[in-house]
Structure formats: C-alpha cells, structure tokens
C-alpha positions, -999 to +999 in steps of 0.1 A: -900-544+068-872-521+058-891-503+030-924-497+046-916-490+082-881-476+087-889-460+121-866-483+140-839-481+114-842-443+114-839-442+153-807-463+152-793-442+124-800-410+143-778-421+173-749-433+152-727-404+163-697-399+140-702-433+123-713-435+086-739-462+092-753-487+117-749-524+117-781-540+128-789-573+145-822-591+153-823-618+179-785-618+182-780-623+145-766-596+122-790-586+094-778-555+074-772-518+077-796-489+072-792-490+034-770-520+026-769-557+028-738-570+045-712-596+035-686-610+059-654-628+048-643-656+071-610-662+053-625-686+028-660-675+018-681-643+017-712-649+039-744-630+039-771-633+066-797-659+061-825-635+071-817-598+063-843-571+067-844-568+029-831-591+002-814-566-021-808-569-058-770-571-056-772-596-028-795-618-048-773-616-079-742-626-058-761-656-043-773-666-078-737-664-092-724-684-061-700-656-053-714-655-017-731-680+006-759-678+032-750-682+069-761-672+104-739-645+115-741-641+153-733-607+167-711-623+193-690-639+166-684-608+145-647-607+155-642-642+140-646-626+105-618-608+087-636-583+065-670-568+060-684-554+028-716-534+022-736-540-010-767-526-026-779-517-061-753-489-062-725-506-043-715-537-062-692-565-049-656-553-050-631-567-025-612-534-026-641-518-008-641-542+021-631-531+056-613-551+083-637-561+110-612-548+136-620-513+122-657-515+131-667-493+161-688-510+188 
C-alpha cells in the first residue's frame, strides 16, 4: 500500500534521474506516480486507472462528478493518449496543467 510501505516507490523515485517524478505500472497497467493519481486524455475522455495504488481524494471527487472515467491503461498503450495530468489533494483538475504524452521520458 502506498501509505504504509513506500519502500518500492522510494526506490523508484531515487533512480528517477533528472525527472520530477516516476510513472508506475503494476502487471503492465499504469497505476499512478509517487505522490499523485494519474489521468490520461484519449481525445474524448479523461481516464484514470481502475486499480491505482491509492484512491486519492481528488480522484474520487472527479469520478463522483463524472469528470473522469475508470479504465485499464496499459503501459504499452501510453502513446495512444494525448495528454497526462497528475492530481492529488493539492493538485486539482485543470486542463492547463496537463502535459502531452509525447513529452514523457521513458
């Protein structure tokens, strides 16, 4: 769990190099970053992973308000999405903060 045992997350974060954060996957499916839930825009809808490591407050609010939808986001399909946005209690949904998926370092 993200809150109780962050050792794996901390190891990934430690080797991020000059990147701000790490995008994590479990069993080939994207989950979240070290401190944020992820949203991906497919050109029509904003999608959040069905099984993140932590179901954050902002993510739950956006689902409740039907601003975003659940979906399985396969790592191999990341380039099929146009934009990515990170959300948490301090980073609210704002499309101006989204980044193009093509800008994400592998």
